C-alpha positions as YAML, in Angstrom:
chain: A
units: angstrom
residues:
- id: 1
  name: MET
  ca: [-20.81, -153.47, 79.70]
- id: 2
  name: GLU
  ca: [-19.03, -155.32, 76.90]
- id: 3
  name: GLU
  ca: [-19.32, -152.32, 74.60]
- id: 4
  name: ALA
  ca: [-17.82, -150.12, 77.31]
- id: 5
  name: ALA
  ca: [-14.92, -152.54, 77.63]
- id: 6
  name: GLY
  ca: [-14.36, -152.47, 73.87]
- id: 7
  name: LEU
  ca: [-14.97, -156.21, 73.54]
- id: 8
  name: ASN
  ca: [-16.04, -157.89, 70.31]
- id: 9
  name: LEU
  ca: [-18.54, -160.61, 71.25]
- id: 10
  name: SER
  ca: [-18.54, -162.14, 67.76]
- id: 11
  name: PHE
  ca: [-14.81, -162.82, 68.16]
- id: 12
  name: TRP
  ca: [-15.48, -165.15, 71.10]
- id: 13
  name: GLN
  ca: [-18.55, -167.02, 69.88]
- id: 14
  name: ASN
  ca: [-17.67, -170.75, 69.69]
- id: 15
  name: ARG
  ca: [-13.94, -169.95, 69.95]
- id: 16
  name: PRO
  ca: [-12.02, -172.84, 71.62]
- id: 17
  name: VAL
  ca: [-10.37, -171.26, 74.66]
- id: 18
  name: LEU
  ca: [-8.13, -172.75, 77.37]
- id: 19
  name: VAL
  ca: [-8.02, -171.14, 80.80]
- id: 20
  name: THR
  ca: [-5.42, -172.27, 83.33]
- id: 21
  name: GLY
  ca: [-5.99, -171.18, 86.93]
- id: 22
  name: ALA
  ca: [-9.78, -171.10, 86.58]
- id: 23
  name: THR
  ca: [-10.34, -171.75, 90.29]
- id: 24
  name: GLY
  ca: [-8.52, -168.54, 91.23]
- id: 25
  name: LEU
  ca: [-10.06, -165.11, 91.71]
- id: 26
  name: LEU
  ca: [-9.41, -163.75, 88.22]
- id: 27
  name: GLY
  ca: [-9.90, -167.13, 86.56]
- id: 28
  name: SER
  ca: [-13.46, -167.54, 87.78]
- id: 29
  name: TRP
  ca: [-14.50, -164.07, 86.60]
- id: 30
  name: LEU
  ca: [-12.76, -164.58, 83.26]
- id: 31
  name: VAL
  ca: [-14.58, -167.88, 82.74]
- id: 32
  name: ARG
  ca: [-17.88, -166.17, 83.58]
- id: 33
  name: ARG
  ca: [-17.23, -163.43, 81.04]
- id: 34
  name: LEU
  ca: [-16.14, -165.92, 78.37]
- id: 35
  name: LEU
  ca: [-19.32, -167.93, 78.95]
- id: 36
  name: GLU
  ca: [-21.40, -164.76, 78.52]
- id: 37
  name: SER
  ca: [-19.54, -164.26, 75.23]
- id: 38
  name: GLN
  ca: [-20.41, -167.85, 74.17]
- id: 39
  name: ALA
  ca: [-16.82, -169.09, 73.95]
- id: 40
  name: ASP
  ca: [-16.10, -172.83, 73.93]
- id: 41
  name: ILE
  ca: [-14.11, -173.11, 77.16]
- id: 42
  name: THR
  ca: [-11.74, -175.77, 78.48]
- id: 43
  name: CYS
  ca: [-10.20, -175.33, 81.95]
- id: 44
  name: LEU
  ca: [-7.10, -177.03, 83.30]
- id: 45
  name: VAL
  ca: [-7.83, -177.64, 87.00]
- id: 46
  name: ARG
  ca: [-5.37, -179.12, 89.48]
- id: 47
  name: ASP
  ca: [-7.22, -179.08, 92.81]
- id: 48
  name: TRP
  ca: [-10.90, -179.50, 93.63]
- id: 49
  name: VAL
  ca: [-11.73, -176.31, 95.56]
- id: 50
  name: PRO
  ca: [-15.45, -176.48, 96.46]
- id: 51
  name: GLN
  ca: [-15.43, -173.02, 98.06]
- id: 52
  name: SER
  ca: [-14.08, -171.38, 94.90]
- id: 53
  name: GLU
  ca: [-16.44, -169.23, 92.85]
- id: 54
  name: PHE
  ca: [-15.64, -171.46, 89.86]
- id: 55
  name: VAL
  ca: [-17.18, -174.48, 91.61]
- id: 56
  name: ARG
  ca: [-19.66, -172.82, 93.98]
- id: 57
  name: SER
  ca: [-21.48, -170.78, 91.32]
- id: 58
  name: GLY
  ca: [-21.80, -173.68, 88.87]
- id: 59
  name: LEU
  ca: [-19.33, -172.31, 86.31]
- id: 60
  name: MET
  ca: [-17.45, -175.61, 86.40]
- id: 61
  name: GLU
  ca: [-20.52, -177.45, 85.13]
- id: 62
  name: LYS
  ca: [-20.67, -175.26, 82.02]
- id: 63
  name: VAL
  ca: [-17.14, -175.83, 80.72]
- id: 64
  name: LYS
  ca: [-14.90, -178.74, 79.77]
- id: 65
  name: VAL
  ca: [-12.60, -179.63, 82.67]
- id: 66
  name: VAL
  ca: [-9.21, -181.31, 82.37]
- id: 67
  name: ARG
  ca: [-7.83, -182.48, 85.73]
- id: 68
  name: GLY
  ca: [-4.11, -181.87, 85.60]
- id: 69
  name: ASP
  ca: [-1.12, -179.85, 86.70]
- id: 70
  name: ILE
  ca: [0.47, -176.98, 84.78]
- id: 71
  name: ARG
  ca: [3.84, -178.65, 85.48]
- id: 72
  name: ASP
  ca: [2.75, -181.68, 83.40]
- id: 73
  name: ARG
  ca: [3.74, -180.81, 79.82]
- id: 74
  name: ASP
  ca: [2.21, -183.98, 78.35]
- id: 75
  name: CYS
  ca: [-1.14, -183.08, 79.88]
- id: 76
  name: ILE
  ca: [-0.99, -179.59, 78.39]
- id: 77
  name: GLU
  ca: [-0.07, -180.92, 74.93]
- id: 78
  name: ARG
  ca: [-2.92, -183.42, 75.05]
- id: 79
  name: THR
  ca: [-5.38, -180.70, 76.10]
- id: 80
  name: LEU
  ca: [-4.33, -178.27, 73.35]
- id: 81
  name: GLY
  ca: [-4.53, -181.04, 70.73]
- id: 82
  name: GLU
  ca: [-7.73, -182.82, 71.72]
- id: 83
  name: TYR
  ca: [-9.74, -179.65, 72.23]
- id: 84
  name: GLU
  ca: [-8.16, -177.81, 69.26]
- id: 85
  name: ILE
  ca: [-7.48, -174.76, 71.42]
- id: 86
  name: ASP
  ca: [-7.28, -171.42, 69.62]
- id: 87
  name: THR
  ca: [-6.79, -168.93, 72.47]
- id: 88
  name: VAL
  ca: [-4.97, -169.53, 75.77]
- id: 89
  name: PHE
  ca: [-5.21, -167.56, 79.01]
- id: 90
  name: HIS
  ca: [-2.44, -168.65, 81.35]
- id: 91
  name: LEU
  ca: [-3.38, -167.62, 84.89]
- id: 92
  name: ALA
  ca: [-2.31, -170.70, 86.87]
- id: 93
  name: ALA
  ca: [0.19, -169.71, 89.56]
- id: 94
  name: GLN
  ca: [0.95, -169.75, 93.25]
- id: 95
  name: THR
  ca: [-0.10, -166.18, 94.07]
- id: 96
  name: ILE
  ca: [0.42, -165.70, 97.82]
- id: 97
  name: VAL
  ca: [3.59, -163.85, 98.84]
- id: 98
  name: GLN
  ca: [3.81, -165.46, 102.30]
- id: 99
  name: ILE
  ca: [3.52, -168.96, 100.82]
- id: 100
  name: ALA
  ca: [6.28, -168.12, 98.34]
- id: 101
  name: ASN
  ca: [8.49, -167.02, 101.24]
- id: 102
  name: ARG
  ca: [7.89, -170.31, 103.08]
- id: 103
  name: ASN
  ca: [7.88, -172.60, 100.03]
- id: 104
  name: PRO
  ca: [9.96, -171.01, 97.25]
- id: 105
  name: ILE
  ca: [10.56, -174.26, 95.34]
- id: 106
  name: SER
  ca: [6.86, -175.09, 94.87]
- id: 107
  name: THR
  ca: [6.24, -171.47, 93.86]
- id: 108
  name: PHE
  ca: [9.09, -171.56, 91.32]
- id: 109
  name: GLU
  ca: [7.84, -174.86, 89.92]
- id: 110
  name: SER
  ca: [4.28, -173.61, 89.47]
- id: 111
  name: ASN
  ca: [5.05, -170.10, 88.28]
- id: 112
  name: ILE
  ca: [8.22, -170.60, 86.21]
- id: 113
  name: GLN
  ca: [8.25, -174.25, 85.11]
- id: 114
  name: GLY
  ca: [4.49, -174.10, 84.59]
- id: 115
  name: THR
  ca: [4.92, -171.14, 82.23]
- id: 116
  name: TRP
  ca: [7.64, -172.71, 80.09]
- id: 117
  name: ASN
  ca: [5.68, -175.98, 79.93]
- id: 118
  name: LEU
  ca: [2.60, -174.18, 78.65]
- id: 119
  name: LEU
  ca: [4.47, -172.02, 76.15]
- id: 120
  name: ASP
  ca: [6.50, -174.89, 74.74]
- id: 121
  name: ALA
  ca: [3.36, -176.96, 74.32]
- id: 122
  name: CYS
  ca: [1.76, -174.00, 72.51]
- id: 123
  name: ARG
  ca: [4.86, -173.73, 70.30]
- id: 124
  name: HIS
  ca: [4.18, -177.24, 69.01]
- id: 125
  name: SER
  ca: [0.41, -176.77, 68.63]
- id: 126
  name: PRO
  ca: [-0.90, -176.14, 65.10]
- id: 127
  name: THR
  ca: [-4.11, -174.50, 66.38]
- id: 128
  name: VAL
  ca: [-3.03, -171.98, 69.04]
- id: 129
  name: LYS
  ca: [-3.24, -168.41, 67.69]
- id: 130
  name: GLN
  ca: [-3.20, -166.15, 70.78]
- id: 131
  name: ILE
  ca: [-1.72, -166.57, 74.26]
- id: 132
  name: VAL
  ca: [-2.13, -164.14, 77.13]
- id: 133
  name: VAL
  ca: [0.22, -164.76, 80.07]
- id: 134
  name: ALA
  ca: [-0.49, -163.27, 83.48]
- id: 135
  name: SER
  ca: [2.52, -161.52, 84.92]
- id: 136
  name: SER
  ca: [2.21, -158.95, 87.71]
- id: 137
  name: ASP
  ca: [3.40, -155.57, 88.92]
- id: 138
  name: LYS
  ca: [5.59, -157.64, 91.29]
- id: 139
  name: ALA
  ca: [7.68, -158.68, 88.24]
- id: 140
  name: TYR
  ca: [9.19, -155.18, 88.22]
- id: 141
  name: GLY
  ca: [10.67, -155.61, 91.68]
- id: 142
  name: ASP
  ca: [11.60, -152.50, 93.64]
- id: 143
  name: HIS
  ca: [12.30, -149.30, 91.67]
- id: 144
  name: TYR
  ca: [13.11, -145.82, 92.89]
- id: 145
  name: HIS
  ca: [11.33, -144.08, 89.99]
- id: 146
  name: LEU
  ca: [7.56, -144.59, 89.83]
- id: 147
  name: PRO
  ca: [5.13, -145.34, 88.28]
- id: 148
  name: TYR
  ca: [6.21, -148.57, 86.63]
- id: 149
  name: ARG
  ca: [6.22, -148.35, 82.85]
- id: 150
  name: GLU
  ca: [6.49, -151.38, 80.59]
- id: 151
  name: ASP
  ca: [10.03, -150.61, 79.45]
- id: 152
  name: ILE
  ca: [11.72, -150.60, 82.86]
- id: 153
  name: ALA
  ca: [13.76, -153.57, 84.07]
- id: 154
  name: LEU
  ca: [12.21, -156.67, 85.62]
- id: 155
  name: GLN
  ca: [14.24, -157.13, 88.78]
- id: 156
  name: GLY
  ca: [12.36, -159.18, 91.34]
- id: 157
  name: ARG
  ca: [14.42, -160.05, 94.41]
- id: 158
  name: HIS
  ca: [12.12, -161.98, 96.75]
- id: 159
  name: PRO
  ca: [10.75, -165.45, 95.83]
- id: 160
  name: TYR
  ca: [7.31, -164.41, 94.57]
- id: 161
  name: ASP
  ca: [8.60, -161.37, 92.69]
- id: 162
  name: VAL
  ca: [11.40, -163.43, 91.11]
- id: 163
  name: SER
  ca: [8.91, -166.08, 89.96]
- id: 164
  name: LYS
  ca: [6.88, -163.41, 88.14]
- id: 165
  name: SER
  ca: [9.97, -161.72, 86.63]
- id: 166
  name: CYS
  ca: [11.15, -165.09, 85.29]
- id: 167
  name: ALA
  ca: [7.79, -166.14, 83.86]
- id: 168
  name: ASP
  ca: [7.41, -162.72, 82.22]
- id: 169
  name: LEU
  ca: [10.85, -162.93, 80.58]
- id: 170
  name: ILE
  ca: [10.25, -166.51, 79.45]
- id: 171
  name: ALA
  ca: [7.02, -165.41, 77.71]
- id: 172
  name: GLN
  ca: [8.90, -162.62, 75.94]
- id: 173
  name: SER
  ca: [11.68, -165.01, 74.89]
- id: 174
  name: TYR
  ca: [9.19, -167.39, 73.26]
- id: 175
  name: ALA
  ca: [7.72, -164.49, 71.30]
- id: 176
  name: VAL
  ca: [11.11, -163.25, 70.12]
- id: 177
  name: SER
  ca: [12.81, -166.60, 69.51]
- id: 178
  name: TYR
  ca: [9.91, -168.66, 68.15]
- id: 179
  name: ASP
  ca: [7.41, -166.03, 66.93]
- id: 180
  name: LEU
  ca: [4.92, -167.38, 69.45]
- id: 181
  name: PRO
  ca: [1.81, -165.14, 69.50]
- id: 182
  name: VAL
  ca: [2.02, -164.31, 73.21]
- id: 183
  name: ALA
  ca: [1.43, -161.07, 75.10]
- id: 184
  name: VAL
  ca: [1.84, -160.34, 78.79]
- id: 185
  name: THR
  ca: [-0.38, -158.59, 81.33]
- id: 186
  name: ARG
  ca: [1.00, -156.78, 84.36]
- id: 187
  name: CYS
  ca: [-1.71, -155.77, 86.81]
- id: 188
  name: GLY
  ca: [-1.83, -154.50, 90.35]
- id: 189
  name: ASN
  ca: [-3.53, -156.34, 93.20]
- id: 190
  name: PHE
  ca: [-6.83, -157.85, 92.08]
- id: 191
  name: TYR
  ca: [-9.78, -157.70, 94.43]
- id: 192
  name: GLY
  ca: [-13.40, -158.76, 94.10]
- id: 193
  name: GLY
  ca: [-15.97, -161.29, 95.20]
- id: 194
  name: GLY
  ca: [-14.81, -164.88, 95.22]
- id: 195
  name: ASP
  ca: [-11.37, -164.34, 96.73]
- id: 196
  name: LEU
  ca: [-11.24, -166.76, 99.67]
- id: 197
  name: ASN
  ca: [-7.58, -166.13, 100.51]
- id: 198
  name: TRP
  ca: [-8.39, -164.43, 103.79]
- id: 199
  name: ASN
  ca: [-4.81, -163.30, 104.34]
- id: 200
  name: ARG
  ca: [-5.30, -160.87, 101.45]
- id: 201
  name: ILE
  ca: [-6.24, -157.43, 102.65]
- id: 202
  name: VAL
  ca: [-9.63, -156.91, 100.94]
- id: 203
  name: PRO
  ca: [-11.41, -160.22, 101.68]
- id: 204
  name: GLY
  ca: [-9.74, -160.50, 105.09]
- id: 205
  name: THR
  ca: [-10.87, -157.01, 106.09]
- id: 206
  name: ILE
  ca: [-14.43, -157.52, 104.88]
- id: 207
  name: ARG
  ca: [-14.76, -160.87, 106.65]
- id: 208
  name: SER
  ca: [-13.41, -159.45, 109.91]
- id: 209
  name: ILE
  ca: [-15.87, -156.54, 109.83]
- id: 210
  name: LEU
  ca: [-18.81, -158.83, 109.05]
- id: 211
  name: PHE
  ca: [-17.87, -160.93, 112.10]
- id: 212
  name: GLY
  ca: [-17.33, -157.89, 114.32]
- id: 213
  name: GLN
  ca: [-13.58, -158.36, 114.58]
- id: 214
  name: ALA
  ca: [-10.82, -155.79, 114.13]
- id: 215
  name: PRO
  ca: [-9.34, -156.12, 110.61]
- id: 216
  name: MET
  ca: [-5.71, -157.18, 110.74]
- id: 217
  name: ILE
  ca: [-2.95, -155.46, 108.75]
- id: 218
  name: ARG
  ca: [0.21, -157.58, 108.54]
- id: 219
  name: SER
  ca: [2.42, -154.64, 107.54]
- id: 220
  name: ASP
  ca: [2.67, -151.24, 109.22]
- id: 221
  name: GLY
  ca: [-0.13, -150.01, 106.93]
- id: 222
  name: SER
  ca: [2.05, -147.63, 104.93]
- id: 223
  name: PHE
  ca: [2.75, -149.97, 101.98]
- id: 224
  name: ILE
  ca: [1.38, -148.43, 98.77]
- id: 225
  name: ARG
  ca: [-0.30, -150.60, 96.17]
- id: 226
  name: ASP
  ca: [-2.36, -150.54, 92.99]
- id: 227
  name: TYR
  ca: [-5.78, -152.20, 93.25]
- id: 228
  name: LEU
  ca: [-7.79, -153.34, 90.22]
- id: 229
  name: TYR
  ca: [-11.33, -154.70, 90.40]
- id: 230
  name: VAL
  ca: [-11.44, -158.25, 89.10]
- id: 231
  name: GLU
  ca: [-14.13, -157.63, 86.44]
- id: 232
  name: ASP
  ca: [-11.88, -154.95, 84.97]
- id: 233
  name: GLY
  ca: [-9.12, -157.52, 84.88]
- id: 234
  name: ALA
  ca: [-11.23, -160.12, 83.08]
- id: 235
  name: ALA
  ca: [-12.29, -157.58, 80.45]
- id: 236
  name: ALA
  ca: [-8.68, -156.43, 79.98]
- id: 237
  name: TYR
  ca: [-7.44, -159.97, 79.35]
- id: 238
  name: MET
  ca: [-10.10, -160.60, 76.71]
- id: 239
  name: LEU
  ca: [-9.42, -157.25, 75.04]
- id: 240
  name: LEU
  ca: [-5.70, -158.02, 74.83]
- id: 241
  name: ALA
  ca: [-6.39, -161.40, 73.20]
- id: 242
  name: GLU
  ca: [-8.63, -159.71, 70.60]
- id: 243
  name: LYS
  ca: [-6.04, -157.06, 69.82]
- id: 244
  name: LEU
  ca: [-3.31, -159.72, 69.60]
- id: 245
  name: ALA
  ca: [-5.39, -161.47, 66.92]
- id: 246
  name: GLU
  ca: [-5.72, -158.21, 64.97]
- id: 247
  name: ASN
  ca: [-2.13, -157.01, 65.29]
- id: 248
  name: PRO
  ca: [0.83, -159.44, 65.23]
- id: 249
  name: ASP
  ca: [3.12, -156.57, 66.25]
- id: 250
  name: LEU
  ca: [1.76, -156.96, 69.80]
- id: 251
  name: CYS
  ca: [3.49, -160.35, 70.12]
- id: 252
  name: GLY
  ca: [6.05, -160.27, 72.91]
- id: 253
  name: GLN
  ca: [4.72, -157.01, 74.33]
- id: 254
  name: ALA
  ca: [3.64, -156.39, 77.91]
- id: 255
  name: PHE
  ca: [0.79, -154.15, 79.07]
- id: 256
  name: ASN
  ca: [0.08, -152.60, 82.45]
- id: 257
  name: PHE
  ca: [-3.57, -152.44, 83.50]
- id: 258
  name: SER
  ca: [-4.29, -150.07, 86.36]
- id: 259
  name: ASN
  ca: [-6.56, -147.36, 87.70]
- id: 260
  name: GLU
  ca: [-3.30, -145.52, 88.46]
- id: 261
  name: LEU
  ca: [-4.26, -144.88, 92.07]
- id: 262
  name: GLN
  ca: [-1.70, -144.89, 94.87]
- id: 263
  name: THR
  ca: [-3.41, -146.29, 97.95]
- id: 264
  name: THR
  ca: [-1.85, -147.25, 101.27]
- id: 265
  name: VAL
  ca: [-3.04, -150.45, 102.89]
- id: 266
  name: LEU
  ca: [-4.27, -148.45, 105.89]
- id: 267
  name: ASN
  ca: [-6.26, -146.08, 103.66]
- id: 268
  name: LEU
  ca: [-7.82, -149.04, 101.86]
- id: 269
  name: VAL
  ca: [-8.89, -150.61, 105.16]
- id: 270
  name: HIS
  ca: [-10.40, -147.32, 106.33]
- id: 271
  name: ARG
  ca: [-12.32, -147.02, 103.03]
- id: 272
  name: ILE
  ca: [-13.80, -150.48, 103.56]
- id: 273
  name: LEU
  ca: [-14.67, -149.68, 107.19]
- id: 274
  name: HIS
  ca: [-16.42, -146.50, 106.04]
- id: 275
  name: LEU
  ca: [-18.36, -148.23, 103.25]
- id: 276
  name: MET
  ca: [-19.49, -150.92, 105.69]
- id: 277
  name: GLY
  ca: [-20.48, -148.38, 108.37]
- id: 278
  name: SER
  ca: [-18.08, -149.86, 110.92]
- id: 279
  name: ASP
  ca: [-16.27, -148.07, 113.76]
- id: 280
  name: LEU
  ca: [-13.77, -150.90, 114.33]
- id: 281
  name: GLU
  ca: [-10.09, -149.96, 114.42]
- id: 282
  name: PRO
  ca: [-7.51, -151.96, 112.42]
- id: 283
  name: ASP
  ca: [-5.05, -154.23, 114.23]
- id: 284
  name: ILE
  ca: [-1.65, -153.23, 112.79]
- id: 285
  name: ARG
  ca: [0.89, -156.05, 113.24]
- id: 286
  name: SER
  ca: [3.99, -154.74, 111.34]
- id: 287
  name: GLU
  ca: [5.01, -158.32, 110.55]
- id: 288
  name: ALA
  ca: [5.27, -158.26, 106.74]
- id: 289
  name: GLN
  ca: [8.52, -159.56, 105.25]
- id: 290
  name: ASN
  ca: [10.01, -159.64, 101.74]
- id: 291
  name: GLU
  ca: [7.47, -157.21, 100.29]
- id: 292
  name: ILE
  ca: [7.98, -154.09, 98.18]
- id: 293
  name: ARG
  ca: [6.93, -150.91, 99.98]
- id: 294
  name: HIS
  ca: [5.73, -148.74, 97.09]
- id: 295
  name: GLN
  ca: [4.24, -149.86, 93.79]
- id: 296
  name: TYR
  ca: [1.93, -148.41, 91.21]
- id: 297
  name: LEU
  ca: [1.54, -148.72, 87.46]
- id: 298
  name: CYS
  ca: [1.22, -146.43, 84.46]
- id: 299
  name: ALA
  ca: [-1.48, -147.71, 82.09]
- id: 300
  name: ALA
  ca: [-0.97, -145.17, 79.29]
- id: 301
  name: LYS
  ca: [0.26, -147.82, 76.84]
- id: 302
  name: ALA
  ca: [-2.89, -149.95, 77.28]
- id: 303
  name: ARG
  ca: [-5.10, -146.90, 76.84]
- id: 304
  name: MET
  ca: [-3.33, -145.69, 73.70]
- id: 305
  name: GLU
  ca: [-2.53, -148.97, 71.93]
- id: 306
  name: LEU
  ca: [-5.49, -151.13, 73.01]
- id: 307
  name: GLY
  ca: [-8.15, -148.51, 73.66]
- id: 308
  name: TRP
  ca: [-8.55, -149.91, 77.17]
- id: 309
  name: GLU
  ca: [-10.30, -148.12, 80.01]
- id: 310
  name: SER
  ca: [-11.38, -149.37, 83.39]
- id: 311
  name: LEU
  ca: [-15.08, -149.80, 84.09]
- id: 312
  name: TYR
  ca: [-14.93, -149.45, 87.88]
- id: 313
  name: GLY
  ca: [-13.34, -146.94, 90.21]
- id: 314
  name: LEU
  ca: [-12.04, -148.12, 93.58]
- id: 315
  name: GLU
  ca: [-15.17, -147.20, 95.52]
- id: 316
  name: ASP
  ca: [-17.52, -148.82, 92.97]
- id: 317
  name: GLY
  ca: [-15.42, -151.98, 92.94]
- id: 318
  name: LEU
  ca: [-15.28, -152.12, 96.74]
- id: 319
  name: ARG
  ca: [-19.07, -151.71, 96.99]
- id: 320
  name: LYS
  ca: [-19.64, -154.61, 94.61]
- id: 321
  name: THR
  ca: [-17.09, -156.69, 96.49]
- id: 322
  name: ILE
  ca: [-18.66, -155.97, 99.89]
- id: 323
  name: ASP
  ca: [-22.10, -156.89, 98.50]
- id: 324
  name: TRP
  ca: [-20.69, -160.21, 97.24]
- id: 325
  name: TYR
  ca: [-19.28, -161.15, 100.66]
- id: 326
  name: ARG
  ca: [-22.44, -160.11, 102.51]
- id: 327
  name: GLU
  ca: [-24.41, -162.48, 100.30]
- id: 328
  name: TYR
  ca: [-21.75, -165.20, 100.59]
- id: 329
  name: PHE
  ca: [-21.75, -165.20, 104.40]
- id: 330
  name: ASN
  ca: [-25.54, -164.88, 104.63]
- id: 331
  name: GLY
  ca: [-25.72, -168.13, 102.68]
- id: 332
  name: HIS
  ca: [-23.47, -169.97, 105.15]
...
């Protein structure tokens, strides 16, 4: 698996790594992969989330844990210094669009202030050598010409999208202005086992089917998105950090990671229903607000410059995800 992802395991052995956002979907899988690569991992954790894969699977017991908030710059500086951090993965963010619509200030504080706090602390750290910042396809905002390529404008308009555009630009500014060794990832919608945000389409649909309920679609079902299996995401983040260490010219650059599939929400739900052998019909609510209708990414730059390729197609990733939730609910 690691060879297929192009990863260099010797690079990670005993490397002091900081992961923010380890209790999130991508964070937990990234920590798992870093542990398999024998990295020396420290995680900045704000909330105790016992249902998270990070806690539930015992990953938390295998890493150093700093209890703190990404908005607390002193805490970040102390963590970087005391644990002599070499490589930073900044994933901590408020990631739910509906929450951003209801609570824009808390989203801006976590996603924007949290990013400049982390980067400025890294700027003053003598040990930090690579930083990978998680942006999103939402940072691009709404564009008429698709797919999104890395050189088009970042023009978020709604609260969540704006928070990602700002954080992305701040990361680039620290690279250009201070030569900070930071690169940015822009991925589509992650899915995979361990996502307990049931208002997201993949875990919500699977849970509904397992409980014999009609899966709910908040939009009209026609919104088009990019979906990336979470293990592909974890491998991509590690690969980018390795390449950043090899090539300083990558500093300040952004990379799209995508299977380059255009999938409507309704089609995705029907795929899951088919894979789970269900004849339930989706409940289409048409209630979504402040969301972009059509998004998908071009990943040619990541393939050409990083040698990246995805390990899982959509159907393979969905099968693994469904298996994870079957086991999760059987254990409850």
